[in-house]
VOPAGU-2260 file (C-alpha; in pm, 1 decimal, decimal comma):
REM VOPAGU-2260
SITE   aa  ch    i         X         Y         Z
SITE  ARG   A    0   -3111,2    1667,0     754,5
SITE  PHE   A    1   -3170,4    1489,1     425,3
SITE  CYS   A    2   -2988,9    1739,5     198,7
SITE  LEU   A    3   -2632,8    1624,9     274,2
SITE  PRO   A    4   -2693,9    1250,9     209,4
SITE  LEU   A    5   -2879,7    1340,1    -111,2
SITE  LEU   A    6   -2594,2    1561,1    -228,8
SITE  LEU   A    7   -2327,7    1301,8    -145,0
SITE  GLY   A    8   -2524,3    1029,3    -317,7
SITE  SER   A    9   -2555,3    1234,4    -636,7
SITE  LEU   A   10   -2186,7    1324,7    -670,2
SITE  PRO   A   11   -2074,7    1019,9    -871,3
SITE  THR   A   12   -2370,1    1060,3   -1112,2
SITE  MET   A   13   -2304,9    1432,2   -1164,8
SITE  ALA   A   14   -1932,3    1373,2   -1216,0
SITE  THR   A   15   -1955,5    1088,2   -1465,7
SITE  GLY   A   16   -2295,4    1131,9   -1624,9
SITE  GLU   A   17   -2349,9     759,7   -1567,7
SITE  GLU   A   18   -2584,4     559,5   -1355,9
SITE  ILE   A   19   -2440,0     440,2   -1024,2
SITE  ILE   A   20   -2403,3      67,1    -985,0
SITE  PRO   A   21   -2725,3     -47,9    -811,7
SITE  ALA   A   22   -2534,9    -264,4    -563,6
SITE  LEU   A   23   -2346,5      44,5    -444,8
SITE  GLN   A   24   -2646,8     267,1    -381,4
SITE  ASP   A   25   -2843,2      58,7    -131,4
SITE  SER   A   26   -2825,7     355,3     105,3
SITE  TRP   A   27   -2643,1     686,8     127,8
SITE  GLY   A   28   -2438,6     535,3     411,1
SITE  ASP   A   29   -2274,1     304,5     155,1
SITE  PHE   A   30   -2127,1     597,0     -37,9
SITE  TRP   A   31   -1747,7     586,5     -11,9
SITE  LEU   A   32   -1703,0     952,8      81,8
SITE  PHE   A   33   -1933,9     918,9     382,3
SITE  ARG   A   34   -1754,4     602,4     497,8
SITE  PHE   A   35   -1419,9     776,9     453,4
SITE  PHE   A   36   -1519,3    1056,9     692,4
SITE  VAL   A   37   -1669,0     811,1     940,6
SITE  ASN   A   38   -1345,0     610,5     944,7
SITE  ALA   A   39   -1140,2     930,5     976,0
SITE  ALA   A   40   -1353,0    1036,4    1272,9
SITE  GLY   A   41   -1282,6     701,1    1438,0
SITE  TYR   A   42    -907,6     745,4    1390,8
SITE  ALA   A   43    -929,3    1102,8    1523,9
SITE  SER   A   44   -1092,0     975,8    1844,6
SITE  ILE   A   45    -765,3     789,4    1911,3
SITE  VAL   A   46    -516,2    1033,1    1760,4
SITE  VAL   A   47    -639,2    1348,4    1938,7
SITE  PRO   A   48    -620,4    1207,8    2297,3
SITE  GLY   A   49    -283,3    1052,8    2211,8
SITE  PHE   A   50    -152,7    1385,9    2082,9
SITE  LEU   A   51    -269,0    1564,9    2397,8
SITE  LEU   A   52     -97,8    1304,5    2617,7
SITE  ILE   A   53     228,7    1337,0    2426,0
SITE  GLN   A   54     220,9    1714,9    2461,4
SITE  TYR   A   55     146,1    1680,7    2833,3
SITE  PHE   A   56     443,9    1450,6    2895,4
SITE  LYS   A   57     675,2    1675,9    2695,4
SITE  ARG   A   58     563,7    1989,3    2880,6
SITE  ARG   A   59     608,3    1817,1    3216,5
SITE  ASN   A   60     960,7    1711,8    3112,3
SITE  TYR   A   61     862,1    1357,1    3202,0
SITE  LEU   A   62    1191,6    1216,6    3074,7
SITE  GLU   A   63    1371,3    1389,5    3364,0
SITE  THR   A   64    1105,5    1380,2    3633,5
SITE  GLY   A   65     912,5    1062,3    3561,4
SITE  ARG   A   66     928,1     759,6    3786,5
SITE  GLY   A   67     728,8     444,2    3848,6
SITE  ILE   A   68     628,3     129,1    3668,8
SITE  CYS   A   69     494,6     315,5    3362,7
SITE  PHE   A   70     812,6     515,6    3303,9
SITE  PRO   A   71     980,7     269,2    3056,0
SITE  VAL   A   72     663,0     242,7    2847,8
SITE  ILE   A   73     603,0     618,0    2833,4
SITE  LYS   A   74     969,0     682,7    2759,0
SITE  SER   A   75     965,1     437,0    2468,0
SITE  CYS   A   76     637,7     570,1    2325,4
SITE  VAL   A   77     701,9     944,4    2363,2
SITE  PHE   A   78    1078,4    1002,1    2376,2
SITE  GLY   A   79    1253,1     690,7    2243,5
SITE  SER   A   80    1582,3     556,8    2372,5
SITE  GLU   A   81    1838,9     687,8    2121,1
SITE  VAL   A   82    1910,7    1000,3    1923,6
SITE  LYS   A   83    1893,7    1000,4    1546,9
SITE  SER   A   84    2181,1     858,2    1350,5
SITE  ALA   A   85    2372,4    1112,1    1148,8
SITE  HIS   A   86    2354,8     895,7     837,3
SITE  GLN   A   87    2083,2     665,7     721,0
SITE  ASP   A   88    2333,7     394,3     643,8
SITE  ASP   A   89    2432,7     362,0    1009,4
SITE  GLY   A   90    2220,0      52,8    1064,4
SITE  SER   A   91    1881,1     162,9     939,8
SITE  LEU   A   92    1890,2     -89,8     659,1
SITE  PRO   A   93    2085,5    -413,8     660,5
SITE  LEU   A   94    2373,3    -424,1     419,0
SITE  ARG   A   95    2301,4    -627,5     110,1
SITE  ALA   A   96    2464,5    -965,3     120,8
SITE  GLU   A   97    2750,7   -1011,2    -123,8
SITE  PRO   A   98    2694,4   -1304,7    -361,8
SITE  THR   A   99    3064,7   -1392,2    -377,2
SITE  GLU   A  100    3043,1   -1588,1     -54,8
SITE  SER   A  101    2795,7   -1834,7    -203,9
SITE  SER   A  102    2814,2   -2053,0    -509,7
SITE  THR   A  103    2643,8   -1943,8    -829,3
SITE  ALA   A  104    2395,3   -2230,1    -805,6
SITE  ARG   A  105    2301,2   -2126,8    -452,2
SITE  GLN   A  106    2249,0   -1765,2    -559,7
SITE  VAL   A  107    2034,2   -1875,0    -854,9
SITE  PHE   A  108    1827,0   -2091,9    -619,1
SITE  LYS   A  109    1778,8   -1797,5    -381,1
SITE  LEU   A  110    1677,3   -1570,2    -667,4
SITE  LEU   A  111    1425,8   -1824,0    -798,7
SITE  LEU   A  112    1289,7   -1869,6    -445,6
SITE  CYS   A  113    1246,5   -1493,3    -399,9
SITE  ALA   A  114    1084,0   -1451,8    -741,6
SITE  ALA   A  115     848,0   -1745,9    -683,5
SITE  GLY   A  116     759,0   -1624,0    -333,6
SITE  LEU   A  117     684,9   -1269,0    -448,3
SITE  GLN   A  118     486,2   -1383,0    -752,2
SITE  ALA   A  119     283,8   -1640,5    -558,9
SITE  SER   A  120     210,7   -1405,6    -268,7
SITE  TYR   A  121     108,0   -1099,0    -464,4
SITE  LEU   A  122     -61,6   -1268,9    -758,6
SITE  THR   A  123    -280,0   -1465,4    -517,0
SITE  TRP   A  124    -336,9   -1148,3    -316,4
SITE  GLY   A  125    -449,5    -958,3    -628,1
SITE  VAL   A  126    -688,3   -1231,6    -744,6
SITE  LEU   A  127    -844,1   -1262,5    -397,0
SITE  GLN   A  128    -868,7    -885,9    -357,6
SITE  GLU   A  129   -1078,0    -857,6    -673,2
SITE  ARG   A  130   -1287,1   -1161,0    -576,7
SITE  VAL   A  131   -1373,5   -1024,0    -232,4
SITE  MET   A  132   -1456,5    -670,2    -344,1
SITE  THR   A  133   -1645,5    -736,0    -669,3
SITE  ARG   A  134   -1829,2   -1068,2    -628,9
SITE  THR   A  135   -2113,3   -1189,9    -408,4
SITE  TYR   A  136   -2113,9   -1466,2    -148,6
SITE  GLY   A  137   -2388,0   -1720,9     -83,2
SITE  ALA   A  138   -2552,7   -1688,5    -424,7
SITE  THR   A  139   -2805,0   -1958,6    -521,3
SITE  GLU   A  140   -3065,4   -2000,9    -793,4
SITE  THR   A  141   -3318,9   -1808,3    -586,2
SITE  ASP   A  142   -3087,3   -1580,9    -384,3
SITE  PRO   A  143   -2844,9   -1335,9    -553,8
SITE  GLY   A  144   -2619,4   -1344,4    -249,4
SITE  GLU   A  145   -2457,2   -1047,8     -75,8
SITE  LYS   A  146   -2138,8    -848,0    -119,9
SITE  PHE   A  147   -1890,5    -769,2     153,2
SITE  LYS   A  148   -1869,2    -390,1     173,2
SITE  ASP   A  149   -1645,2    -300,9     468,8
SITE  SER   A  150   -1296,0    -242,8     327,7
SITE  GLN   A  151   -1169,5    -133,3     668,5
SITE  PHE   A  152   -1223,4    -481,6     810,8
SITE  LEU   A  153   -1004,9    -629,7     536,3
SITE  VAL   A  154    -734,1    -374,7     620,2
SITE  PHE   A  155    -760,7    -481,1     985,7
SITE  MET   A  156    -728,6    -849,3     892,4
SITE  ASN   A  157    -414,8    -778,4     688,2
SITE  ARG   A  158    -255,9    -567,9     961,3
SITE  ILE   A  159    -324,0    -801,6    1254,1
SITE  LEU   A  160    -149,0   -1090,1    1079,0
SITE  ALA   A  161     139,6    -869,6     959,8
SITE  PHE   A  162     177,8    -745,3    1318,6
SITE  THR   A  163     192,2   -1103,7    1446,5
SITE  VAL   A  164     443,8   -1218,5    1184,7
SITE  ALA   A  165     670,4    -915,3    1237,2
SITE  GLY   A  166     651,8    -953,7    1615,6
SITE  LEU   A  167     751,8   -1320,3    1602,0
SITE  TYR   A  168    1035,3   -1242,6    1358,8
SITE  CYS   A  169    1171,6    -967,7    1585,4
SITE  ALA   A  170    1144,2   -1195,4    1890,5
SITE  LEU   A  171    1324,3   -1488,2    1726,7
SITE  THR   A  172    1601,7   -1300,8    1544,5
SITE  LYS   A  173    1860,3   -1047,3    1651,1
SITE  GLN   A  174    1755,4    -690,8    1572,9
SITE  PRO   A  175    1921,2    -348,6    1617,6
SITE  ARG   A  176    1848,9    -166,8    1942,0
SITE  HIS   A  177    1528,0      26,8    1883,3
SITE  GLY   A  178    1550,6     400,4    1943,4
SITE  ALA   A  179    1264,2     576,5    1762,4
SITE  PRO   A  180     972,9     717,4    1967,4
SITE  MET   A  181     685,8     477,9    1905,7
SITE  TYR   A  182     431,0     752,3    1837,0
SITE  LYS   A  183     615,9     847,2    1516,8
SITE  TYR   A  184     502,5     521,4    1357,6
SITE  SER   A  185     142,0     642,5    1385,8
SITE  PHE   A  186     182,4     889,7    1096,6
SITE  ALA   A  187     294,8     621,0     852,0
SITE  SER   A  188      31,3     389,1     996,2
SITE  LEU   A  189    -254,6     632,2     928,9
SITE  SER   A  190    -148,0     698,7     571,9
SITE  ASN   A  191     -92,1     325,2     517,0
SITE  ILE   A  192    -442,0     242,7     642,9
SITE  LEU   A  193    -601,4     509,4     425,9
SITE  SER   A  194    -406,1     406,9     114,2
SITE  SER   A  195    -507,2      42,3     161,0
SITE  TRP   A  196    -870,0     143,1     220,2
SITE  CYS   A  197    -872,0     353,2     -98,4
SITE  GLN   A  198    -721,3      60,0    -287,1
SITE  TYR   A  199    -997,4    -178,9    -177,7
SITE  GLU   A  200   -1276,7      75,8    -231,3
SITE  ALA   A  201   -1153,6     166,9    -578,8
SITE  LEU   A  202   -1225,3    -186,6    -701,4
SITE  LYS   A  203   -1596,7    -113,7    -659,2
SITE  TYR   A  204   -1572,3     154,3    -927,9
SITE  ILE   A  205   -1286,6      51,3   -1160,1
SITE  SER   A  206   -1145,3    -268,1   -1304,9
SITE  PHE   A  207    -842,9    -437,6   -1152,3
SITE  PRO   A  208    -622,8    -385,8   -1464,7
SITE  THR   A  209    -695,0     -12,3   -1441,2
SITE  GLN   A  210    -587,6     -12,1   -1078,0
SITE  VAL   A  211    -262,4    -194,3   -1157,3
SITE  LEU   A  212    -174,1      53,1   -1431,6
SITE  ALA   A  213    -253,8     345,0   -1201,7
SITE  LYS   A  214      -6,5     204,9    -947,1
SITE  ALA   A  215     255,2     176,0   -1219,7
SITE  SER   A  216     206,7     543,0   -1309,0
SITE  LYS   A  217     266,6     655,9    -951,0
SITE  VAL   A  218     609,6     783,2   -1053,9
SITE  ILE   A  219     449,3    1076,0   -1240,9
SITE  PRO   A  220     294,7    1257,9    -938,7
SITE  VAL   A  221     604,8    1174,1    -734,2
SITE  MET   A  222     824,0    1351,0    -990,4
SITE  MET   A  223     585,7    1645,9   -1006,9
SITE  MET   A  224     589,0    1687,0    -629,7
SITE  GLY   A  225     967,9    1657,2    -622,2
SITE  LYS   A  226    1000,9    1925,8    -889,6
SITE  LEU   A  227     752,4    2170,7    -739,6
SITE  VAL   A  228     812,9    2121,6    -369,1
SITE  SER   A  229    1172,7    2003,4    -332,2
SITE  ARG   A  230    1315,8    2159,7    -650,6
SITE  LYS   A  231    1470,2    1826,4    -747,7
SITE  SER   A  232    1644,6    1773,9   -1080,2
SITE  TYR   A  233    1585,6    1470,1   -1299,5
SITE  GLU   A  234    1762,6    1305,1   -1589,8
SITE  TYR   A  235    1619,5    1319,8   -1942,4
SITE  TRP   A  236    1535,5     947,4   -1935,5
SITE  GLU   A  237    1319,8     999,7   -1626,4
SITE  TYR   A  238    1105,9    1253,0   -1811,0
SITE  LEU   A  239    1095,3    1021,5   -2114,0
SITE  THR   A  240     980,4     716,5   -1917,7
SITE  ALA   A  241     725,1     923,1   -1722,2
SITE  ALA   A  242     582,3    1051,6   -2053,1
SITE  LEU   A  243     568,5     696,7   -2193,8
SITE  ILE   A  244     385,7     574,9   -1882,0
SITE  SER   A  245     137,2     860,0   -1913,3
SITE  VAL   A  246      75,1     780,2   -2281,3
SITE  GLY   A  247      32,8     408,2   -2211,9
SITE  VAL   A  248    -214,8     462,9   -1927,0
SITE  SER   A  249    -412,3     710,5   -2140,7
SITE  MET   A  250    -429,6     460,0   -2428,1
SITE  PHE   A  251    -565,4     194,0   -2194,7
SITE  LEU   A  252    -821,1     419,6   -2023,8
SITE  LEU   A  253    -950,8     576,6   -2345,4
SITE  SER   A  254    -980,3     249,5   -2536,6
SITE  SER   A  255   -1340,9     138,4   -2563,6
SITE  ALA   A  256   -1414,3    -230,9   -2529,8
SITE  PRO   A  257   -1730,9    -384,3   -2677,1
SITE  ASN   A  258   -1994,0    -509,7   -2434,2
SITE  ARG   A  259   -1831,9    -320,9   -2150,4
SITE  THR   A  260   -2044,1    -374,2   -1836,9
SITE  VAL   A  261   -2119,2    -111,3   -1575,9
SITE  SER   A  262   -1910,7    -293,8   -1316,6
SITE  THR   A  263   -1591,9    -243,5   -1518,0
SITE  VAL   A  264   -1646,8     119,7   -1617,0
SITE  THR   A  265   -1389,8     363,3   -1476,9
SITE  THR   A  266   -1595,8     620,3   -1284,5
SITE  PHE   A  267   -1508,5     952,0   -1127,2
SITE  SER   A  268   -1524,2     794,7    -780,1
SITE  GLY   A  269   -1272,6     529,8    -885,3
SITE  ILE   A  270   -1030,6     792,7   -1015,3
SITE  VAL   A  271   -1059,6     995,0    -692,8
SITE  LEU   A  272    -996,6     684,4    -482,8
SITE  LEU   A  273    -693,1     592,1    -693,9
SITE  ALA   A  274    -558,9     945,9    -647,8
SITE  GLY   A  275    -612,1     908,3    -273,1
SITE  TYR   A  276    -424,8     578,4    -276,0
SITE  ILE   A  277    -127,4     732,3    -460,5
SITE  ILE   A  278    -112,3    1037,9    -231,4
SITE  PHE   A  279    -135,2     841,5      94,1
SITE  ASP   A  280     105,6     573,9     -26,3
SITE  SER   A  281     361,6     836,3    -131,5
SITE  PHE   A  282     343,8     993,8     213,4
SITE  THR   A  283     390,1     653,4     378,6
SITE  SER   A  284     711,3     577,1     192,2
SITE  ASN   A  285     854,6     924,1     250,3
SITE  TRP   A  286     776,8     915,5     622,6
SITE  GLN   A  287     927,0     569,0     656,2
SITE  ASP   A  288    1242,7     693,0     484,5
SITE  ALA   A  289    1264,5     965,8     747,7
SITE  LEU   A  290    1215,1     712,5    1028,1
SITE  PHE   A  291    1499,2     498,6     895,3
SITE  THR   A  292    1738,5     770,2    1013,6
SITE  TYR   A  293    1691,5     593,6    1347,0
SITE  LYS   A  294    1870,3     262,6    1381,4
SITE  MET   A  295    1611,1      -1,3    1294,2
SITE  SER   A  296    1556,5    -294,2    1062,4
SITE  PRO   A  297    1275,4    -310,0     802,8
SITE  VAL   A  298    1098,0    -575,4    1013,0
SITE  GLN   A  299    1101,9    -341,8    1313,3
SITE  MET   A  300     946,1     -78,9    1088,8
SITE  MET   A  301     683,8    -332,7     980,1
SITE  PHE   A  302     608,5    -416,1    1343,5
SITE  GLY   A  303     584,1     -53,3    1459,0
SITE  VAL   A  304     356,1      57,7    1176,9
SITE  ASN   A  305     125,9    -242,3    1215,3
SITE  VAL   A  306      92,5    -192,6    1592,3
SITE  PHE   A  307     -76,7     141,2    1532,1
SITE  SER   A  308    -264,3      12,7    1227,2
SITE  CYS   A  309    -428,2    -255,5    1443,0
SITE  LEU   A  310    -508,1       0,0    1713,9
SITE  PHE   A  311    -666,1     249,5    1473,0
SITE  THR   A  312    -867,4       0,7    1268,9
SITE  VAL   A  313   -1003,7    -203,8    1558,7
SITE  GLY   A  314   -1094,4     116,9    1747,0
SITE  SER   A  315   -1279,4     257,5    1446,8
SITE  LEU   A  316   -1455,4     -73,7    1376,4
SITE  LEU   A  317   -1572,4    -102,3    1737,1
SITE  GLU   A  318   -1699,8     254,8    1744,0
SITE  GLN   A  319   -1901,5     195,3    1427,1
SITE  GLY   A  320   -2025,1    -147,6    1536,6
SITE  ALA   A  321   -1879,7    -282,2    1212,5
SITE  LEU   A  322   -1649,2    -539,1    1372,1
SITE  LEU   A  323   -1934,9    -759,3    1492,7
SITE  GLU   A  324   -2118,5    -718,5    1163,9
SITE  SER   A  325   -1812,1    -830,9     969,4
SITE  LEU   A  326   -1763,4   -1128,4    1200,3
SITE  ARG   A  327   -2127,4   -1223,7    1146,2
SITE  PHE   A  328   -2067,7   -1203,5     770,1
SITE  MET   A  329   -1772,9   -1440,3     815,9
SITE  ALA   A  330   -1992,4   -1678,2    1013,4
SITE  ARG   A  331   -2255,1   -1675,9     736,3
SITE  HIS   A  332   -2005,3   -1732,9     455,2
SITE  SER   A  333   -1719,6   -1971,9     521,9
SITE  GLU   A  334   -1584,4   -1905,9     170,9
SITE  PHE   A  335   -1533,0   -1540,1     260,6
SITE  THR   A  336   -1354,0   -1643,3     580,7
SITE  ALA   A  337   -1108,3   -1853,5     380,9
SITE  HIS   A  338   -1053,4   -1571,3     131,8
SITE  ALA   A  339    -996,1   -1306,7     403,1
SITE  VAL   A  340    -748,8   -1526,1     592,1
SITE  LEU   A  341    -558,5   -1620,0     276,6
SITE  LEU   A  342    -553,8   -1253,1     172,8
SITE  SER   A  343    -387,6   -1164,3     503,6
SITE  VAL   A  344    -137,2   -1451,3     480,6
SITE  CYS   A  345     -31,6   -1345,3     129,6
SITE  SER   A  346       9,1    -983,8     239,7
SITE  ALA   A  347     225,1   -1071,2     542,6
SITE  CYS   A  348     441,3   -1327,4     357,6
SITE  GLY   A  349     483,2   -1088,3      64,9
SITE  GLN   A  350     629,5    -821,1     294,2
SITE  LEU   A  351     885,9   -1066,5     429,4
SITE  PHE   A  352     983,7   -1170,3      76,0
SITE  ILE   A  353    1028,3    -802,6      -9,8
SITE  PHE   A  354    1276,2    -750,4     274,4
SITE  TYR   A  355    1469,4   -1067,9     194,4
SITE  THR   A  356    1488,5    -998,5    -181,0
SITE  ILE   A  357    1615,7    -642,7    -138,4
SITE  ASN   A  358    1865,4    -759,1     123,2
SITE  GLN   A  359    2003,2   -1037,7     -97,7
SITE  PHE   A  360    1985,6    -891,6    -449,1
SITE  GLY   A  361    1918,3    -518,1    -422,4
SITE  ALA   A  362    1634,4    -289,0    -527,1
SITE  ALA   A  363    1686,0    -323,8    -904,8
SITE  VAL   A  364    1622,1    -700,4    -909,7
SITE  PHE   A  365    1324,7    -653,8    -677,5
SITE  THR   A  366    1175,5    -386,7    -906,3
SITE  ILE   A  367    1205,1    -613,7   -1210,7
SITE  ILE   A  368    1030,8    -900,1   -1028,8
SITE  MET   A  369     746,6    -675,1    -910,4
SITE  THR   A  370     705,6    -518,2   -1255,6
SITE  LEU   A  371     663,9    -865,9   -1402,6
SITE  ARG   A  372     416,5    -938,2   -1124,6
SITE  GLN   A  373     202,3    -641,6   -1232,1
SITE  ALA   A  374     193,4    -768,6   -1590,0
SITE  PHE   A  375      97,7   -1120,4   -1475,6
SITE  ALA   A  376    -168,2    -972,6   -1242,9
SITE  ILE   A  377    -340,3    -797,2   -1534,6
SITE  LEU   A  378    -327,8   -1116,6   -1741,7
SITE  LEU   A  379    -471,0   -1328,4   -1459,7
SITE  SER   A  380    -748,0   -1077,5   -1388,5
SITE  CYS   A  381    -852,6   -1073,5   -1754,1
SITE  LEU   A  382    -851,0   -1455,2   -1773,5
SITE  ILE   A  383   -1033,4   -1521,9   -1445,7
SITE  TYR   A  384   -1280,6   -1232,4   -1430,4
SITE  GLY   A  385   -1337,1   -1174,7   -1801,6
SITE  HIS   A  386   -1209,8    -818,2   -1841,8
SITE  THR   A  387   -1201,0    -720,9   -2208,8
SITE  VAL   A  388    -892,6    -540,2   -2337,5
SITE  THR   A  389    -889,5    -391,0   -2687,7
SITE  VAL   A  390    -586,9    -385,8   -2916,6
SITE  VAL   A  391    -527,8     -19,6   -2829,6
SITE  GLY   A  392    -558,5     -96,8   -2459,0
SITE  GLY   A  393    -314,6    -386,5   -2493,7
SITE  LEU   A  394     -65,9    -158,7   -2668,5
SITE  GLY   A  395    -105,7      89,3   -2383,8
SITE  ILE   A  396     -22,0    -181,2   -2128,8
SITE  ALA   A  397     283,6    -280,4   -2333,3
SITE  VAL   A  398     402,9      82,2   -2346,6
SITE  VAL   A  399     369,6     118,2   -1967,4
SITE  PHE   A  400     573,4    -191,9   -1890,1
SITE  MET   A  401     831,8    -111,7   -2156,1
SITE  ALA   A  402     879,2     227,7   -1987,5
SITE  LEU   A  403     910,8      64,2   -1645,6
SITE  PHE   A  404    1181,2    -176,5   -1764,7
SITE  LEU   A  405    1361,1     109,0   -1941,2
SITE  ARG   A  406    1352,1     301,3   -1614,4
SITE  VAL   A  407    1505,6      12,9   -1420,2
SITE  TYR   A  408    1779,9     -29,2   -1681,9
SITE  ALA   A  409    1865,1     341,3   -1692,5
SITE  ARG   A  410    1871,3     365,6   -1314,2
SITE  SER   A  411    2112,4      71,8   -1285,1
SITE  ARG   A  412    2341,5     237,9   -1543,2
SITE  MET   A  413    2331,0     561,7   -1344,5
SITE  LYS   A  414    2426,9     379,6   -1025,3
SITE  LYS   A  415    2727,0     222,2   -1196,2
SITE  ARG   A  416    2830,3     559,5   -1331,6
SITE  SER   A  417    2790,0     730,3    -993,0
SITE  LYS   A  418    3030,8     479,7    -836,4
SITE  LYS   A  419    3297,8     594,2   -1082,6
SITE  LEU   A  420    3250,2     964,0   -1004,9
SITE  PRO   A  421    3537,7    1142,2    -826,5
SITE  PRO   A  422    3483,8    1215,2    -454,4
SITE  GLY   A  423    3273,8    1523,8    -401,3
SITE  GLU   A  424    3066,7    1484,8    -718,6
SITE  THR   A  425    2712,5    1358,9    -674,8
SITE  PRO   A  426    2478,7    1226,3    -940,8
SITE  VAL   A  427    2147,9    1393,1   -1021,5
SITE  GLN   A  428    1877,1    1312,6    -767,5
SITE  LYS   A  429    1637,8    1046,7    -891,5
SITE  VAL   A  430    1293,8     914,9    -806,0
C-alpha cells in the first residue's frame, strides 16, 4: 500500500535530478499527480450518472413521449430547443460594430477604455495569482506561515463569480434564443476547469514569466495538431513566426541566472503541467467554436460553461472535504480572502472586456492589447517578486513578442487580401 505513494513522490526527483521543494513534499497527498486523479474522480462521479441519464432519455425518446413539470428542463438539458445553424455567422457571434457611426474621439475613448480594462483586469489577476500560489499567509517572526495549496478552490471561486456576472448580464440584456443542449457545455467546462487547475499548479514548480512565455508559444502545438490531424495548410510566415517563438522560449528557458533559487527553477512537473494547460485549453476553444454553430452570444457561452464548472468543482470539493478546509483557511487569513475575491472579480470582468473589445474593434486589436499585457505581466512579476532575467533570457522574451506582433500584422494583411479575392477562391487556412 505504500509503494504507489512512494513512486509518485519520487517522480519529480527522478525526472529533474533536483531536490523537490520542501514546502511541496509535506505528504504524498500533496503531489500534483495524485491530486489530479482525485479531482478527476470527483468529476467522474458527476459525469458518469449524467451520461447514463442522457442515454436513458434518448433511448426512451423522451422528446416525443415526455410530459410533466420536468419536461421543459429535461428537454433543454438533453435535446435543446433548436437545430444547428447552417453557418456559424447566423447569430452565433454578434456582428462587430462599425466605427463610422461614432465620432473618432468616441472610438478612441472606447479603445482606451477597453485597453485599460483588459490591462487592469489581467495584470492584477496575474500578480494575485502568483501571490496566492507562491507565498505564505500569516507569517510572523516566530511562525513561517502557511501556503494555500488547493488550486481547485481558486478555480471554483473564479467560476462562481463568472457564472453570476454572466447570468445577470443575460437577464438584463436581450440575447438570442438559446438552442444548444445544455449538456454539451459540460465538455468545454471540464477542459476549462482542468486547464485552469494546471495553470495554478504550475506556479508551484515554475516562475510566472516562464508560464507567460509558454502561453505565448501555444500556437506551435496548435499548428502541429492542425497539420497532423486536420491536414491544414499554413502560410510561410506562420512557420517563420512559430520558429521564432520556439527560439525565443528556448533562449529564455536555457539562460542561467545567478543566485537562482529553488522556487524559480523550471522542473519536470512544471513542464508537464504547462503541457496539460495547453492541451486542455486548446480543446476548450475548439469545442466552443463547434458550439457556436448554435445561435448564441458569447455571454450565453460564458454562462453555460460556468454553470457546469460550478457544479463539477463544488461537487469534487465536497466529496474531498476540501471546501470546508478552504473556507477555514479563509477565516484564518483575511488577506487571502481579499486576494481570492479580487482574483475572481478580475477574471469575471476581464471576460466581459474581452467580449466587448472583440465586438467593437475585432480580434486583431484585441490580440495586440493582450500581447502587450503579457509583456507587462512579465515585467511586473520581475519587479514585484524579484525574478532574475539574464541578457540572453531578455533577448528571448523580445524575440517571442516580436514574433507575436509579426503574426498579428501578417494575419491582418491576409484578411485584407482575402476580401479582394474573386468569389470561389478561399485563402489558406490559418491558426
